N, C-alpha and C positions, 0 to 999 in steps of 0.2 A: 193052627199057627203055622206060618210060613217059615220053613228053614232057609238058610242062606244058600245051600248047595244047589238046589234046582234053579234059583234065581241067577247065580253066577254062571251055571252051565248054559242057560238061555243067552246071557249077555255074550259069553265067549263064542257060542255058535253064531250069533248075529254078527259079531265082528269078523269071524272067519268068512261068512258068506259075503259080507260087504267088501272084504278084501279081495275075494275071488272075482266079484263083479267089477271091482275097480280095475283089476288086472285085465279082465276081458275087454272093457271099453276104454282102456288106457287112460285112466283118470289121474288124479293127483299123486297117489301112491306110486303108480307106474312111472310117472314123470320124475319122481324123486330118486328112483333107482339109478345106479350107475349105467352108462351106455352099454357096457358089455352084457350086463344082466338083461337089459331091455332087448337087446339083439337075440339073446338066448331064448327069451320068452316069446318074442314075436317071430 
């Protein structure tokens, strides 16, 4: 029987990876950030 802990951990890991990829390629999440934070990241 599957427990919820590994499933939640996998989903959180996927979201973190997706967020990092979004910031690297300047996607939707990056464009929603304030300009000062965008300048700091870029």
